[in-house]
C-alpha beads as a LAMMPS data file, in Angstrom:
LAMMPS data file: protein, C-alpha beads

78 atoms
77 bonds

1 atom types
1 bond types

-500.0 500.0 xlo xhi
-500.0 500.0 ylo yhi
-500.0 500.0 zlo zhi

Masses

1 110.0

Atoms # bond

1 1 1 447.662 -460.196 30.054
2 1 1 449.043 -459.414 33.515
3 1 1 447.200 -456.886 35.665
4 1 1 449.099 -455.858 38.827
5 1 1 447.034 -454.591 41.728
6 1 1 448.231 -453.292 45.097
7 1 1 447.352 -455.193 48.265
8 1 1 444.648 -453.361 50.236
9 1 1 443.171 -451.574 47.214
10 1 1 439.858 -452.350 45.526
11 1 1 439.668 -454.142 42.182
12 1 1 436.831 -453.919 39.666
13 1 1 436.619 -456.473 36.868
14 1 1 434.387 -455.870 33.850
15 1 1 433.167 -458.339 31.270
16 1 1 432.403 -456.489 28.034
17 1 1 431.104 -457.894 24.756
18 1 1 431.104 -456.202 21.385
19 1 1 427.847 -455.792 19.482
20 1 1 425.588 -456.880 22.318
21 1 1 421.984 -455.763 22.635
22 1 1 421.015 -455.123 25.366
23 1 1 424.535 -454.058 26.326
24 1 1 426.434 -456.704 28.266
25 1 1 423.434 -458.397 29.893
26 1 1 425.189 -460.967 32.100
27 1 1 428.333 -462.970 32.624
28 1 1 429.820 -465.486 35.008
29 1 1 433.226 -464.740 36.555
30 1 1 435.793 -467.456 37.206
31 1 1 439.045 -467.520 39.152
32 1 1 441.478 -470.337 38.387
33 1 1 438.651 -472.226 36.660
34 1 1 436.142 -472.036 39.547
35 1 1 432.914 -470.012 39.361
36 1 1 433.063 -467.121 41.825
37 1 1 430.209 -464.844 40.713
38 1 1 427.381 -464.962 38.216
39 1 1 424.564 -462.890 36.709
40 1 1 426.494 -459.615 36.340
41 1 1 429.107 -458.101 34.024
42 1 1 430.995 -456.364 36.855
43 1 1 432.737 -457.812 39.886
44 1 1 434.216 -455.738 42.705
45 1 1 436.814 -457.135 45.095
46 1 1 437.217 -454.941 48.164
47 1 1 440.545 -454.869 50.009
48 1 1 442.579 -457.083 47.704
49 1 1 444.850 -459.629 49.389
50 1 1 447.388 -462.169 48.130
51 1 1 444.607 -464.796 48.079
52 1 1 442.962 -462.896 45.203
53 1 1 445.951 -463.514 42.930
54 1 1 445.190 -465.824 40.021
55 1 1 443.763 -466.217 36.533
56 1 1 440.372 -464.557 36.004
57 1 1 438.000 -464.790 33.078
58 1 1 434.331 -464.292 32.357
59 1 1 431.922 -466.434 30.404
60 1 1 428.686 -465.571 28.631
61 1 1 426.167 -468.330 27.811
62 1 1 426.018 -467.381 24.110
63 1 1 429.244 -465.472 23.490
64 1 1 431.687 -467.853 25.152
65 1 1 434.561 -467.049 27.464
66 1 1 437.015 -464.184 27.552
67 1 1 440.791 -464.520 27.439
68 1 1 442.255 -465.235 30.872
69 1 1 443.885 -462.352 32.749
70 1 1 446.474 -462.862 35.476
71 1 1 445.814 -460.651 38.512
72 1 1 449.084 -460.100 40.352
73 1 1 448.911 -458.718 43.908
74 1 1 451.886 -456.674 45.057
75 1 1 453.008 -454.893 48.242
76 1 1 450.966 -452.687 50.522
77 1 1 449.016 -449.612 49.466
78 1 1 450.605 -446.324 50.510

Bonds

1 1 1 2
2 1 2 3
3 1 3 4
4 1 4 5
5 1 5 6
6 1 6 7
7 1 7 8
8 1 8 9
9 1 9 10
10 1 10 11
11 1 11 12
12 1 12 13
13 1 13 14
14 1 14 15
15 1 15 16
16 1 16 17
17 1 17 18
18 1 18 19
19 1 19 20
20 1 20 21
21 1 21 22
22 1 22 23
23 1 23 24
24 1 24 25
25 1 25 26
26 1 26 27
27 1 27 28
28 1 28 29
29 1 29 30
30 1 30 31
31 1 31 32
32 1 32 33
33 1 33 34
34 1 34 35
35 1 35 36
36 1 36 37
37 1 37 38
38 1 38 39
39 1 39 40
40 1 40 41
41 1 41 42
42 1 42 43
43 1 43 44
44 1 44 45
45 1 45 46
46 1 46 47
47 1 47 48
48 1 48 49
49 1 49 50
50 1 50 51
51 1 51 52
52 1 52 53
53 1 53 54
54 1 54 55
55 1 55 56
56 1 56 57
57 1 57 58
58 1 58 59
59 1 59 60
60 1 60 61
61 1 61 62
62 1 62 63
63 1 63 64
64 1 64 65
65 1 65 66
66 1 66 67
67 1 67 68
68 1 68 69
69 1 69 70
70 1 70 71
71 1 71 72
72 1 72 73
73 1 73 74
74 1 74 75
75 1 75 76
76 1 76 77
77 1 77 78
């Protein structure tokens, strides 16, 4: 899916798994296939810029990887 975000805003990505105990213990986040953050199920990007545009997904060591989401960066925030 495509997720548009406005340049200059913050972006929070969550990696959620169904039926997990404890709830959502950890995940690795990837952008365009490269690891960008690990050990947490939430990633916050402050002040989004065009360089943040790309395909994002998360991966759990036992539950596998999520579908890829396209983050599209548009215009300036008002």
